[in-house]
PQR file with spaces between the fields and no chain letter, atoms N, CA, C, O and H, PARSE charges and radii, in Angstrom:
ATOM       1  N    MET     1      58.346   31.020   -3.570 -0.4000 1.5000
ATOM       2  CA   MET     1      57.319   30.238   -2.948 -0.0000 2.0000
ATOM       3  C    MET     1      56.532   29.551   -4.060  0.5500 1.7000
ATOM       4  O    MET     1      56.174   30.192   -5.048 -0.5500 1.4000
ATOM       5  N    ALA     2      56.262   28.271   -3.913 -0.4000 1.5000
ATOM       6  CA   ALA     2      55.512   27.505   -4.911 -0.0000 2.0000
ATOM       7  C    ALA     2      54.129   27.170   -4.365  0.5500 1.7000
ATOM       8  O    ALA     2      54.010   26.489   -3.346 -0.5500 1.4000
ATOM       9  H    ALA     2      56.553   27.750   -3.110  0.4000 1.0000
ATOM      10  N    VAL     3      53.084   27.643   -5.038 -0.4000 1.5000
ATOM      11  CA   VAL     3      51.688   27.396   -4.652 -0.0000 2.0000
ATOM      12  C    VAL     3      50.838   27.327   -5.914  0.5500 1.7000
ATOM      13  O    VAL     3      51.259   27.801   -6.969 -0.5500 1.4000
ATOM      14  H    VAL     3      53.180   28.196   -5.866  0.4000 1.0000
ATOM      15  N    ASP     4      49.664   26.752   -5.819 -0.4000 1.5000
ATOM      16  CA   ASP     4      48.718   26.731   -6.940 -0.0000 2.0000
ATOM      17  C    ASP     4      47.771   27.911   -6.770  0.5500 1.7000
ATOM      18  O    ASP     4      46.712   27.774   -6.157 -0.5500 1.4000
ATOM      19  H    ASP     4      49.321   26.367   -4.962  0.4000 1.0000
ATOM      20  N    LEU     5      48.142   29.064   -7.307 -0.4000 1.5000
ATOM      21  CA   LEU     5      47.353   30.289   -7.137 -0.0000 2.0000
ATOM      22  C    LEU     5      46.027   30.260   -7.869  0.5500 1.7000
ATOM      23  O    LEU     5      45.026   30.767   -7.362 -0.5500 1.4000
ATOM      24  H    LEU     5      49.002   29.175   -7.805  0.4000 1.0000
ATOM      25  N    ASP     6      46.007   29.675   -9.049 -0.4000 1.5000
ATOM      26  CA   ASP     6      44.813   29.759   -9.886 -0.0000 2.0000
ATOM      27  C    ASP     6      43.960   28.492   -9.882  0.5500 1.7000
ATOM      28  O    ASP     6      42.992   28.402  -10.638 -0.5500 1.4000
ATOM      29  H    ASP     6      46.820   29.263   -9.461  0.4000 1.0000
ATOM      30  N    GLY     7      44.299   27.519   -9.051 -0.4000 1.5000
ATOM      31  CA   GLY     7      43.475   26.333   -8.889 -0.0000 2.0000
ATOM      32  C    GLY     7      43.453   25.393  -10.076  0.5500 1.7000
ATOM      33  O    GLY     7      42.506   24.622  -10.235 -0.5500 1.4000
ATOM      34  H    GLY     7      45.085   27.591   -8.437  0.4000 1.0000
ATOM      35  N    ASP     8      44.495   25.441  -10.925 -0.4000 1.5000
ATOM      36  CA   ASP     8      44.516   24.580  -12.111 -0.0000 2.0000
ATOM      37  C    ASP     8      45.278   23.277  -11.880  0.5500 1.7000
ATOM      38  O    ASP     8      45.454   22.492  -12.812 -0.5500 1.4000
ATOM      39  H    ASP     8      45.265   26.067  -10.795  0.4000 1.0000
ATOM      40  N    GLY     9      45.732   23.039  -10.647 -0.4000 1.5000
ATOM      41  CA   GLY     9      46.455   21.820  -10.332 -0.0000 2.0000
ATOM      42  C    GLY     9      47.939   21.872  -10.642  0.5500 1.7000
ATOM      43  O    GLY     9      48.644   20.882  -10.446 -0.5500 1.4000
ATOM      44  H    GLY     9      45.589   23.676   -9.890  0.4000 1.0000
ATOM      45  N    ARG    10      48.429   23.014  -11.126 -0.4000 1.5000
ATOM      46  CA   ARG    10      49.846   23.187  -11.431 -0.0000 2.0000
ATOM      47  C    ARG    10      50.430   24.237  -10.483  0.5500 1.7000
ATOM      48  O    ARG    10      49.791   25.242  -10.172 -0.5500 1.4000
ATOM      49  H    ARG    10      47.856   23.818  -11.286  0.4000 1.0000
ATOM      50  N    LEU    11      51.657   23.978  -10.036 -0.4000 1.5000
ATOM      51  CA   LEU    11      52.298   24.941   -9.148 -0.0000 2.0000
ATOM      52  C    LEU    11      52.680   26.212   -9.890  0.5500 1.7000
ATOM      53  O    LEU    11      53.141   26.171  -11.031 -0.5500 1.4000
ATOM      54  H    LEU    11      52.176   23.162  -10.289  0.4000 1.0000
ATOM      55  N    ASP    12      52.483   27.328   -9.229 -0.4000 1.5000
ATOM      56  CA   ASP    12      52.908   28.639   -9.697 -0.0000 2.0000
ATOM      57  C    ASP    12      53.992   29.112   -8.731  0.5500 1.7000
ATOM      58  O    ASP    12      54.002   28.721   -7.564 -0.5500 1.4000
ATOM      59  H    ASP    12      52.109   27.361   -8.302  0.4000 1.0000
ATOM      60  N    LEU    13      54.895   29.946   -9.214 -0.4000 1.5000
ATOM      61  CA   LEU    13      55.968   30.468   -8.378 -0.0000 2.0000
ATOM      62  C    LEU    13      55.720   31.943   -8.084  0.5500 1.7000
ATOM      63  O    LEU    13      55.364   32.709   -8.980 -0.5500 1.4000
ATOM      64  H    LEU    13      54.887   30.264  -10.162  0.4000 1.0000
ATOM      65  N    VAL    14      55.908   32.336   -6.833 -0.4000 1.5000
ATOM      66  CA   VAL    14      55.762   33.731   -6.415 -0.0000 2.0000
ATOM      67  C    VAL    14      57.124   34.196   -5.927  0.5500 1.7000
ATOM      68  O    VAL    14      57.697   33.603   -5.012 -0.5500 1.4000
ATOM      69  H    VAL    14      56.197   31.714   -6.105  0.4000 1.0000
ATOM      70  N    VAL    15      57.646   35.262   -6.540 -0.4000 1.5000
ATOM      71  CA   VAL    15      59.007   35.718   -6.259 -0.0000 2.0000
ATOM      72  C    VAL    15      59.003   37.218   -5.994  0.5500 1.7000
ATOM      73  O    VAL    15      58.503   37.993   -6.809 -0.5500 1.4000
ATOM      74  H    VAL    15      57.181   35.743   -7.283  0.4000 1.0000
ATOM      75  N    GLY    16      59.563   37.632   -4.849 -0.4000 1.5000
ATOM      76  CA   GLY    16      59.742   39.049   -4.559 -0.0000 2.0000
ATOM      77  C    GLY    16      61.043   39.530   -5.168  0.5500 1.7000
ATOM      78  O    GLY    16      62.071   38.863   -5.055 -0.5500 1.4000
ATOM      79  H    GLY    16      59.969   37.003   -4.186  0.4000 1.0000
ATOM      80  N    ASN    17      61.004   40.691   -5.818 -0.4000 1.5000
ATOM      81  CA   ASN    17      62.170   41.239   -6.508 -0.0000 2.0000
ATOM      82  C    ASN    17      62.557   42.581   -5.892  0.5500 1.7000
ATOM      83  O    ASN    17      61.953   43.608   -6.203 -0.5500 1.4000
ATOM      84  H    ASN    17      60.169   41.233   -5.910  0.4000 1.0000
ATOM      85  N    ALA    18      63.558   42.570   -5.024 -0.4000 1.5000
ATOM      86  CA   ALA    18      63.975   43.804   -4.354 -0.0000 2.0000
ATOM      87  C    ALA    18      64.566   44.806   -5.329  0.5500 1.7000
ATOM      88  O    ALA    18      64.358   46.009   -5.168 -0.5500 1.4000
ATOM      89  H    ALA    18      64.048   41.736   -4.771  0.4000 1.0000
ATOM      90  N    GLY    19      65.292   44.348   -6.333 -0.4000 1.5000
ATOM      91  CA   GLY    19      65.945   45.255   -7.274 -0.0000 2.0000
ATOM      92  C    GLY    19      64.991   45.981   -8.207  0.5500 1.7000
ATOM      93  O    GLY    19      65.283   47.093   -8.648 -0.5500 1.4000
ATOM      94  H    GLY    19      65.461   43.371   -6.464  0.4000 1.0000
ATOM      95  N    THR    20      63.855   45.367   -8.512 -0.4000 1.5000
ATOM      96  CA   THR    20      62.898   45.982   -9.437 -0.0000 2.0000
ATOM      97  C    THR    20      61.614   46.418   -8.746  0.5500 1.7000
ATOM      98  O    THR    20      60.682   46.875   -9.407 -0.5500 1.4000
ATOM      99  H    THR    20      63.617   44.464   -8.154  0.4000 1.0000
ATOM     100  N    ASN    21      61.554   46.285   -7.426 -0.4000 1.5000
ATOM     101  CA   ASN    21      60.406   46.746   -6.633 -0.0000 2.0000
ATOM     102  C    ASN    21      59.087   46.144   -7.085  0.5500 1.7000
ATOM     103  O    ASN    21      58.078   46.843   -7.177 -0.5500 1.4000
ATOM     104  H    ASN    21      62.312   45.914   -6.889  0.4000 1.0000
ATOM     105  N    ASP    22      59.096   44.845   -7.368 -0.4000 1.5000
ATOM     106  CA   ASP    22      57.861   44.186   -7.756 -0.0000 2.0000
ATOM     107  C    ASP    22      57.847   42.739   -7.281  0.5500 1.7000
ATOM     108  O    ASP    22      58.831   42.234   -6.740 -0.5500 1.4000
ATOM     109  H    ASP    22      59.917   44.278   -7.294  0.4000 1.0000
ATOM     110  N    VAL    23      56.718   42.091   -7.494 -0.4000 1.5000
ATOM     111  CA   VAL    23      56.558   40.675   -7.228 -0.0000 2.0000
ATOM     112  C    VAL    23      56.168   40.029   -8.542  0.5500 1.7000
ATOM     113  O    VAL    23      55.271   40.511   -9.234 -0.5500 1.4000
ATOM     114  H    VAL    23      55.919   42.501   -7.933  0.4000 1.0000
ATOM     115  N    THR    24      56.837   38.941   -8.887 -0.4000 1.5000
ATOM     116  CA   THR    24      56.547   38.227  -10.119 -0.0000 2.0000
ATOM     117  C    THR    24      55.835   36.926   -9.784  0.5500 1.7000
ATOM     118  O    THR    24      56.238   36.192   -8.881 -0.5500 1.4000
ATOM     119  H    THR    24      57.566   38.550   -8.325  0.4000 1.0000
ATOM     120  N    VAL    25      54.762   36.652  -10.531 -0.4000 1.5000
ATOM     121  CA   VAL    25      54.067   35.370  -10.441 -0.0000 2.0000
ATOM     122  C    VAL    25      54.356   34.629  -11.737  0.5500 1.7000
ATOM     123  O    VAL    25      54.040   35.112  -12.824 -0.5500 1.4000
ATOM     124  H    VAL    25      54.434   37.248  -11.264  0.4000 1.0000
ATOM     125  N    LEU    26      54.957   33.459  -11.612 -0.4000 1.5000
ATOM     126  CA   LEU    26      55.239   32.603  -12.761 -0.0000 2.0000
ATOM     127  C    LEU    26      54.184   31.505  -12.759  0.5500 1.7000
ATOM     128  O    LEU    26      54.236   30.588  -11.939 -0.5500 1.4000
ATOM     129  H    LEU    26      55.214   33.067  -10.729  0.4000 1.0000
ATOM     130  N    HIS    27      53.220   31.601  -13.686 -0.4000 1.5000
ATOM     131  CA   HIS    27      52.102   30.666  -13.757 -0.0000 2.0000
ATOM     132  C    HIS    27      52.541   29.391  -14.464  0.5500 1.7000
ATOM     133  O    HIS    27      52.978   29.432  -15.614 -0.5500 1.4000
ATOM     134  H    HIS    27      53.178   32.346  -14.352  0.4000 1.0000
ATOM     135  N    GLY    28      52.426   28.254  -13.771 -0.4000 1.5000
ATOM     136  CA   GLY    28      52.799   26.965  -14.354 -0.0000 2.0000
ATOM     137  C    GLY    28      51.846   26.564  -15.462  0.5500 1.7000
ATOM     138  O    GLY    28      50.640   26.791  -15.363 -0.5500 1.4000
ATOM     139  H    GLY    28      52.071   28.221  -12.837  0.4000 1.0000
ATOM     140  N    SER    29      52.388   25.962  -16.526 -0.4000 1.5000
ATOM     141  CA   SER    29      51.564   25.497  -17.635 -0.0000 2.0000
ATOM     142  C    SER    29      51.701   23.988  -17.800  0.5500 1.7000
ATOM     143  O    SER    29      52.566   23.362  -17.186 -0.5500 1.4000
ATOM     144  H    SER    29      53.368   25.778  -16.606  0.4000 1.0000
ATOM     145  N    ALA    30      50.848   23.415  -18.626 -0.4000 1.5000
ATOM     146  CA   ALA    30      50.833   21.963  -18.830 -0.0000 2.0000
ATOM     147  C    ALA    30      52.148   21.443  -19.388  0.5500 1.7000
ATOM     148  O    ALA    30      52.534   20.316  -19.076 -0.5500 1.4000
ATOM     149  H    ALA    30      50.146   23.923  -19.125  0.4000 1.0000
ATOM     150  N    GLY    31      52.842   22.216  -20.193 -0.4000 1.5000
ATOM     151  CA   GLY    31      54.089   21.788  -20.799 -0.0000 2.0000
ATOM     152  C    GLY    31      55.303   21.940  -19.906  0.5500 1.7000
ATOM     153  O    GLY    31      56.415   21.611  -20.318 -0.5500 1.4000
ATOM     154  H    GLY    31      52.529   23.132  -20.446  0.4000 1.0000
ATOM     155  N    GLY    32      55.113   22.433  -18.681 -0.4000 1.5000
ATOM     156  CA   GLY    32      56.228   22.605  -17.763 -0.0000 2.0000
ATOM     157  C    GLY    32      56.879   23.971  -17.841  0.5500 1.7000
ATOM     158  O    GLY    32      57.843   24.231  -17.120 -0.5500 1.4000
ATOM     159  H    GLY    32      54.209   22.700  -18.346  0.4000 1.0000
ATOM     160  N    SER    33      56.382   24.849  -18.693 -0.4000 1.5000
ATOM     161  CA   SER    33      56.934   26.200  -18.783 -0.0000 2.0000
ATOM     162  C    SER    33      56.112   27.139  -17.891  0.5500 1.7000
ATOM     163  O    SER    33      55.128   26.723  -17.279 -0.5500 1.4000
ATOM     164  H    SER    33      55.599   24.638  -19.279  0.4000 1.0000
ATOM     165  N    PHE    34      56.523   28.400  -17.826 -0.4000 1.5000
ATOM     166  CA   PHE    34      55.860   29.380  -16.977 -0.0000 2.0000
ATOM     167  C    PHE    34      55.564   30.639  -17.775  0.5500 1.7000
ATOM     168  O    PHE    34      56.369   31.047  -18.612 -0.5500 1.4000
ATOM     169  H    PHE    34      57.322   28.739  -18.323  0.4000 1.0000
ATOM     170  N    GLY    35      54.414   31.258  -17.525 -0.4000 1.5000
ATOM     171  CA   GLY    35      54.072   32.574  -18.044 -0.0000 2.0000
ATOM     172  C    GLY    35      54.150   33.557  -16.893  0.5500 1.7000
ATOM     173  O    GLY    35      53.683   33.241  -15.799 -0.5500 1.4000
ATOM     174  H    GLY    35      53.760   30.926  -16.845  0.4000 1.0000
ATOM     175  N    ALA    36      54.717   34.730  -17.094 -0.4000 1.5000
ATOM     176  CA   ALA    36      54.982   35.655  -15.992 -0.0000 2.0000
ATOM     177  C    ALA    36      54.005   36.823  -15.951  0.5500 1.7000
ATOM     178  O    ALA    36      53.576   37.337  -16.983 -0.5500 1.4000
ATOM     179  H    ALA    36      55.096   34.986  -17.983  0.4000 1.0000
ATOM     180  N    SER    37      53.667   37.227  -14.728 -0.4000 1.5000
ATOM     181  CA   SER    37      52.929   38.457  -14.444 -0.0000 2.0000
ATOM     182  C    SER    37      53.684   39.152  -13.326  0.5500 1.7000
ATOM     183  O    SER    37      54.147   38.501  -12.390 -0.5500 1.4000
ATOM     184  H    SER    37      54.015   36.809  -13.889  0.4000 1.0000
ATOM     185  N    SER    38      53.813   40.475  -13.414 -0.4000 1.5000
ATOM     186  CA   SER    38      54.504   41.228  -12.373 -0.0000 2.0000
ATOM     187  C    SER    38      53.575   42.271  -11.781  0.5500 1.7000
ATOM     188  O    SER    38      52.731   42.839  -12.475 -0.5500 1.4000
ATOM     189  H    SER    38      53.436   41.005  -14.175  0.4000 1.0000
ATOM     190  N    PHE    39      53.743   42.518  -10.479 -0.4000 1.5000
ATOM     191  CA   PHE    39      52.943   43.490   -9.759 -0.0000 2.0000
ATOM     192  C    PHE    39      53.878   44.439   -9.034  0.5500 1.7000
ATOM     193  O    PHE    39      54.698   43.999   -8.228 -0.5500 1.4000
ATOM     194  H    PHE    39      54.428   42.057   -9.916  0.4000 1.0000
ATOM     195  N    ALA    40      53.771   45.748   -9.310 -0.4000 1.5000
ATOM     196  CA   ALA    40      54.608   46.745   -8.646 -0.0000 2.0000
ATOM     197  C    ALA    40      54.191   46.875   -7.180  0.5500 1.7000
ATOM     198  O    ALA    40      53.004   46.831   -6.859 -0.5500 1.4000
ATOM     199  H    ALA    40      53.105   46.105   -9.965  0.4000 1.0000
ATOM     200  N    VAL    41      55.178   47.036   -6.296 -0.4000 1.5000
ATOM     201  CA   VAL    41      54.875   47.187   -4.874 -0.0000 2.0000
ATOM     202  C    VAL    41      55.403   48.495   -4.288  0.5500 1.7000
ATOM     203  O    VAL    41      55.195   48.760   -3.104 -0.5500 1.4000
ATOM     204  H    VAL    41      56.142   47.071   -6.557  0.4000 1.0000
ATOM     205  N    GLY    42      56.072   49.306   -5.077 -0.4000 1.5000
ATOM     206  CA   GLY    42      56.483   50.621   -4.625 -0.0000 2.0000
ATOM     207  C    GLY    42      57.721   50.678   -3.763  0.5500 1.7000
ATOM     208  O    GLY    42      58.016   51.727   -3.190 -0.5500 1.4000
ATOM     209  H    GLY    42      56.242   49.090   -6.039  0.4000 1.0000
ATOM     210  N    GLY    43      58.452   49.595   -3.652 -0.4000 1.5000
ATOM     211  CA   GLY    43      59.684   49.582   -2.876 -0.0000 2.0000
ATOM     212  C    GLY    43      60.292   48.198   -2.907  0.5500 1.7000
ATOM     213  O    GLY    43      59.666   47.262   -3.403 -0.5500 1.4000
ATOM     214  H    GLY    43      58.212   48.743   -4.118  0.4000 1.0000
ATOM     215  N    PRO    44      61.499   48.049   -2.386 -0.5600 1.5000
ATOM     216  CA   PRO    44      62.146   46.737   -2.364  0.2800 2.0000
ATOM     217  C    PRO    44      61.310   45.737   -1.571  0.5500 1.7000
ATOM     218  O    PRO    44      60.878   46.035   -0.458 -0.5500 1.4000
ATOM     219  N    THR    45      61.083   44.569   -2.132 -0.4000 1.5000
ATOM     220  CA   THR    45      60.251   43.555   -1.495 -0.0000 2.0000
ATOM     221  C    THR    45      61.058   42.798   -0.450  0.5500 1.7000
ATOM     222  O    THR    45      62.047   42.141   -0.772 -0.5500 1.4000
ATOM     223  H    THR    45      61.434   44.328   -3.037  0.4000 1.0000
ATOM     224  N    GLY    46      60.627   42.896    0.806 -0.4000 1.5000
ATOM     225  CA   GLY    46      61.304   42.199    1.889 -0.0000 2.0000
ATOM     226  C    GLY    46      60.848   40.760    2.021  0.5500 1.7000
ATOM     227  O    GLY    46      61.659   39.879    2.303 -0.5500 1.4000
ATOM     228  H    GLY    46      59.823   43.430    1.068  0.4000 1.0000
ATOM     229  N    TRP    47      59.549   40.503    1.818 -0.4000 1.5000
ATOM     230  CA   TRP    47      59.022   39.148    1.884 -0.0000 2.0000
ATOM     231  C    TRP    47      57.690   39.091    1.157  0.5500 1.7000
ATOM     232  O    TRP    47      57.047   40.119    0.944 -0.5500 1.4000
ATOM     233  H    TRP    47      58.890   41.219    1.589  0.4000 1.0000
ATOM     234  N    VAL    48      57.284   37.909    0.782 -0.4000 1.5000
ATOM     235  CA   VAL    48      55.956   37.680    0.229 -0.0000 2.0000
ATOM     236  C    VAL    48      55.283   36.579    1.042  0.5500 1.7000
ATOM     237  O    VAL    48      55.947   35.685    1.567 -0.5500 1.4000
ATOM     238  H    VAL    48      57.807   37.075    0.955  0.4000 1.0000
ATOM     239  N    CYS    49      53.983   36.655    1.138 -0.4000 1.5000
ATOM     240  CA   CYS    49      53.196   35.679    1.874 -0.0000 2.0000
ATOM     241  C    CYS    49      51.948   35.368    1.057  0.5500 1.7000
ATOM     242  O    CYS    49      51.335   36.269    0.484 -0.5500 1.4000
ATOM     243  H    CYS    49      53.444   37.381    0.712  0.4000 1.0000
ATOM     244  N    VAL    50      51.576   34.103    1.003 -0.4000 1.5000
ATOM     245  CA   VAL    50      50.383   33.689    0.266 -0.0000 2.0000
ATOM     246  C    VAL    50      49.407   33.044    1.237  0.5500 1.7000
ATOM     247  O    VAL    50      49.770   32.118    1.962 -0.5500 1.4000
ATOM     248  H    VAL    50      52.073   33.371    1.468  0.4000 1.0000
ATOM     249  N    ALA    51      48.171   33.528    1.255 -0.4000 1.5000
ATOM     250  CA   ALA    51      47.111   32.995    2.114 -0.0000 2.0000
ATOM     251  C    ALA    51      45.774   33.524    1.600  0.5500 1.7000
ATOM     252  O    ALA    51      45.744   34.397    0.733 -0.5500 1.4000
ATOM     253  H    ALA    51      47.876   34.281    0.665  0.4000 1.0000
ATOM     254  N    ASP    52      44.695   33.010    2.118 -0.4000 1.5000
ATOM     255  CA   ASP    52      43.365   33.512    1.767 -0.0000 2.0000
ATOM     256  C    ASP    52      42.996   34.608    2.763  0.5500 1.7000
ATOM     257  O    ASP    52      42.230   34.368    3.697 -0.5500 1.4000
ATOM     258  H    ASP    52      44.720   32.301    2.823  0.4000 1.0000
ATOM     259  N    PHE    53      43.539   35.810    2.565 -0.4000 1.5000
ATOM     260  CA   PHE    53      43.374   36.903    3.514 -0.0000 2.0000
ATOM     261  C    PHE    53      41.938   37.394    3.629  0.5500 1.7000
ATOM     262  O    PHE    53      41.500   37.776    4.714 -0.5500 1.4000
ATOM     263  H    PHE    53      44.161   36.004    1.807  0.4000 1.0000
ATOM     264  N    ASP    54      41.193   37.389    2.511 -0.4000 1.5000
ATOM     265  CA   ASP    54      39.826   37.901    2.536 -0.0000 2.0000
ATOM     266  C    ASP    54      38.769   36.801    2.665  0.5500 1.7000
ATOM     267  O    ASP    54      37.573   37.069    2.555 -0.5500 1.4000
ATOM     268  H    ASP    54      41.549   37.079    1.629  0.4000 1.0000
ATOM     269  N    HIS    55      39.211   35.571    2.896 -0.4000 1.5000
ATOM     270  CA   HIS    55      38.324   34.430    3.157 -0.0000 2.0000
ATOM     271  C    HIS    55      37.293   34.199    2.053  0.5500 1.7000
ATOM     272  O    HIS    55      36.138   33.871    2.324 -0.5500 1.4000
ATOM     273  H    HIS    55      40.183   35.352    2.985  0.4000 1.0000
ATOM     274  N    ASP    56      37.736   34.379    0.783 -0.4000 1.5000
ATOM     275  CA   ASP    56      36.826   34.126   -0.337 -0.0000 2.0000
ATOM     276  C    ASP    56      37.081   32.777   -1.012  0.5500 1.7000
ATOM     277  O    ASP    56      36.464   32.468   -2.031 -0.5500 1.4000
ATOM     278  H    ASP    56      38.674   34.645    0.562  0.4000 1.0000
ATOM     279  N    GLY    57      37.982   31.980   -0.449 -0.4000 1.5000
ATOM     280  CA   GLY    57      38.294   30.668   -1.015 -0.0000 2.0000
ATOM     281  C    GLY    57      39.386   30.693   -2.064  0.5500 1.7000
ATOM     282  O    GLY    57      39.705   29.653   -2.639 -0.5500 1.4000
ATOM     283  H    GLY    57      38.482   32.231    0.379  0.4000 1.0000
ATOM     284  N    HIS    58      39.977   31.868   -2.333 -0.4000 1.5000
ATOM     285  CA   HIS    58      41.048   32.012   -3.315 -0.0000 2.0000
ATOM     286  C    HIS    58      42.281   32.582   -2.633  0.5500 1.7000
ATOM     287  O    HIS    58      42.176   33.433   -1.749 -0.5500 1.4000
ATOM     288  H    HIS    58      39.718   32.714   -1.866  0.4000 1.0000
ATOM     289  N    LEU    59      43.452   32.106   -3.050 -0.4000 1.5000
ATOM     290  CA   LEU    59      44.695   32.599   -2.460 -0.0000 2.0000
ATOM     291  C    LEU    59      44.986   34.026   -2.879  0.5500 1.7000
ATOM     292  O    LEU    59      44.677   34.430   -4.000 -0.5500 1.4000
ATOM     293  H    LEU    59      43.537   31.415   -3.767  0.4000 1.0000
ATOM     294  N    ASP    60      45.578   34.783   -1.977 -0.4000 1.5000
ATOM     295  CA   ASP    60      45.991   36.163   -2.199 -0.0000 2.0000
ATOM     296  C    ASP    60      47.481   36.261   -1.911  0.5500 1.7000
ATOM     297  O    ASP    60      48.037   35.417   -1.209 -0.5500 1.4000
ATOM     298  H    ASP    60      45.828   34.455   -1.066  0.4000 1.0000
ATOM     299  N    ILE    61      48.132   37.295   -2.453 -0.4000 1.5000
ATOM     300  CA   ILE    61      49.548   37.534   -2.202 -0.0000 2.0000
ATOM     301  C    ILE    61      49.682   38.872   -1.490  0.5500 1.7000
ATOM     302  O    ILE    61      49.083   39.866   -1.902 -0.5500 1.4000
ATOM     303  H    ILE    61      47.679   37.981   -3.023  0.4000 1.0000
ATOM     304  N    ALA    62      50.473   38.894   -0.419 -0.4000 1.5000
ATOM     305  CA   ALA    62      50.819   40.143    0.254 -0.0000 2.0000
ATOM     306  C    ALA    62      52.335   40.253    0.258  0.5500 1.7000
ATOM     307  O    ALA    62      53.040   39.246    0.335 -0.5500 1.4000
ATOM     308  H    ALA    62      50.960   38.087   -0.084  0.4000 1.0000
ATOM     309  N    ALA    63      52.829   41.476    0.176 -0.4000 1.5000
ATOM     310  CA   ALA    63      54.274   41.704    0.188 -0.0000 2.0000
ATOM     311  C    ALA    63      54.592   42.873    1.102  0.5500 1.7000
ATOM     312  O    ALA    63      53.839   43.844    1.175 -0.5500 1.4000
ATOM     313  H    ALA    63      52.257   42.294    0.113  0.4000 1.0000
ATOM     314  N    ALA    64      55.717   42.769    1.796 -0.4000 1.5000
ATOM     315  CA   ALA    64      56.199   43.867    2.637 -0.0000 2.0000
ATOM     316  C    ALA    64      57.322   44.571    1.897  0.5500 1.7000
ATOM     317  O    ALA    64      58.160   43.935    1.258 -0.5500 1.4000
ATOM     318  H    ALA    64      56.329   41.980    1.736  0.4000 1.0000
ATOM     319  N    THR    65      57.326   45.885    1.991 -0.4000 1.5000
ATOM     320  CA   THR    65      58.391   46.690    1.400 -0.0000 2.0000
ATOM     321  C    THR    65      58.979   47.571    2.489  0.5500 1.7000
ATOM     322  O    THR    65      58.482   47.604    3.615 -0.5500 1.4000
ATOM     323  H    THR    65      56.645   46.402    2.509  0.4000 1.0000
ATOM     324  N    GLY    66      60.028   48.276    2.146 -0.4000 1.5000
ATOM     325  CA   GLY    66      60.627   49.180    3.109 -0.0000 2.0000
ATOM     326  C    GLY    66      59.720   50.338    3.485  0.5500 1.7000
ATOM     327  O    GLY    66      59.888   50.931    4.551 -0.5500 1.4000
ATOM     328  H    GLY    66      60.431   48.250    1.232  0.4000 1.0000
ATOM     329  N    SER    67      58.754   50.675    2.620 -0.4000 1.5000
ATOM     330  CA   SER    67      57.902   51.830    2.870 -0.0000 2.0000
ATOM     331  C    SER    67      56.509   51.474    3.381  0.5500 1.7000
ATOM     332  O    SER    67      55.769   52.359    3.811 -0.5500 1.4000
ATOM     333  H    SER    67      58.618   50.193    1.754  0.4000 1.0000
ATOM     334  N    SER    68      56.137   50.194    3.342 -0.4000 1.5000
ATOM     335  CA   SER    68      54.816   49.812    3.830 -0.0000 2.0000
ATOM     336  C    SER    68      54.867   48.423    4.448  0.5500 1.7000
ATOM     337  O    SER    68      55.758   47.632    4.135 -0.5500 1.4000
ATOM     338  H    SER    68      56.738   49.475    2.992  0.4000 1.0000
ATOM     339  N    ILE    69      53.930   48.131    5.309 -0.4000 1.5000
ATOM     340  CA   ILE    69      53.906   46.847    5.989 -0.0000 2.0000
ATOM     341  C    ILE    69      53.492   45.736    5.024  0.5500 1.7000
ATOM     342  O    ILE    69      54.145   44.694    4.970 -0.5500 1.4000
ATOM     343  H    ILE    69      53.207   48.773    5.563  0.4000 1.0000
ATOM     344  N    ALA    70      52.430   45.943    4.271 -0.4000 1.5000
ATOM     345  CA   ALA    70      51.994   44.919    3.326 -0.0000 2.0000
ATOM     346  C    ALA    70      51.175   45.556    2.222  0.5500 1.7000
ATOM     347  O    ALA    70      50.453   46.528    2.440 -0.5500 1.4000
ATOM     348  H    ALA    70      51.900   46.790    4.315  0.4000 1.0000
ATOM     349  N    THR    71      51.299   44.997    1.049 -0.4000 1.5000
ATOM     350  CA   THR    71      50.529   45.423   -0.102 -0.0000 2.0000
ATOM     351  C    THR    71      49.866   44.192   -0.683  0.5500 1.7000
ATOM     352  O    THR    71      50.552   43.220   -1.001 -0.5500 1.4000
ATOM     353  H    THR    71      51.885   44.207    0.871  0.4000 1.0000
ATOM     354  N    LEU    72      48.535   44.205   -0.831 -0.4000 1.5000
ATOM     355  CA   LEU    72      47.835   43.085   -1.446 -0.0000 2.0000
ATOM     356  C    LEU    72      48.043   43.149   -2.947  0.5500 1.7000
ATOM     357  O    LEU    72      47.758   44.166   -3.579 -0.5500 1.4000
ATOM     358  H    LEU    72      47.978   44.994   -0.572  0.4000 1.0000
ATOM     359  N    LEU    73      48.550   42.043   -3.526 -0.4000 1.5000
ATOM     360  CA   LEU    73      48.932   42.053   -4.924 -0.0000 2.0000
ATOM     361  C    LEU    73      47.992   41.279   -5.836  0.5500 1.7000
ATOM     362  O    LEU    73      47.805   41.648   -6.995 -0.5500 1.4000
ATOM     363  H    LEU    73      48.782   41.216   -3.012  0.4000 1.0000
ATOM     364  N    TYR    74      47.414   40.232   -5.330 -0.4000 1.5000
ATOM     365  CA   TYR    74      46.705   39.306   -6.195 -0.0000 2.0000
ATOM     366  C    TYR    74      45.556   38.744   -5.392  0.5500 1.7000
ATOM     367  O    TYR    74      45.745   38.318   -4.253 -0.5500 1.4000
ATOM     368  H    TYR    74      47.566   39.932   -4.388  0.4000 1.0000
ATOM     369  N    SER    75      44.394   38.737   -5.957 -0.4000 1.5000
ATOM     370  CA   SER    75      43.254   38.184   -5.256 -0.0000 2.0000
ATOM     371  C    SER    75      42.373   37.449   -6.250  0.5500 1.7000
ATOM     372  O    SER    75      41.943   38.028   -7.248 -0.5500 1.4000
ATOM     373  H    SER    75      44.241   39.083   -6.883  0.4000 1.0000
ATOM     374  N    GLY    76      42.108   36.216   -5.993 -0.4000 1.5000
ATOM     375  CA   GLY    76      41.234   35.453   -6.857 -0.0000 2.0000
ATOM     376  C    GLY    76      41.968   34.741   -7.958  0.5500 1.7000
ATOM     377  O    GLY    76      43.197   34.739   -8.020 -0.5500 1.4000
ATOM     378  H    GLY    76      42.456   35.745   -5.183  0.4000 1.0000
ATOM     379  N    ARG    77      41.188   34.136   -8.825 -0.4000 1.5000
ATOM     380  CA   ARG    77      41.747   33.332   -9.911 -0.0000 2.0000
ATOM     381  C    ARG    77      41.800   34.093  -11.195  0.5500 1.7000
ATOM     382  O    ARG    77      42.246   33.559  -12.211 -0.5500 1.4000
ATOM     383  H    ARG    77      40.189   34.137   -8.774  0.4000 1.0000
């Protein structure tokens, strides 16, 4: 999923990784490259969803795994 998570005007990529039980955020940079951050979710990632779940004006990431309905991974900038 491609979204601007940090509000810098560049797209970031959000990827669920079933094999490593995490979600990776690839932060877009000015030069066209990406810096990665990973968040453990405790099980194979079935899907990821990005929205402002807590209504604070910043996008959040939620992921579903085989063991839980959703895990909040990222909140704010």
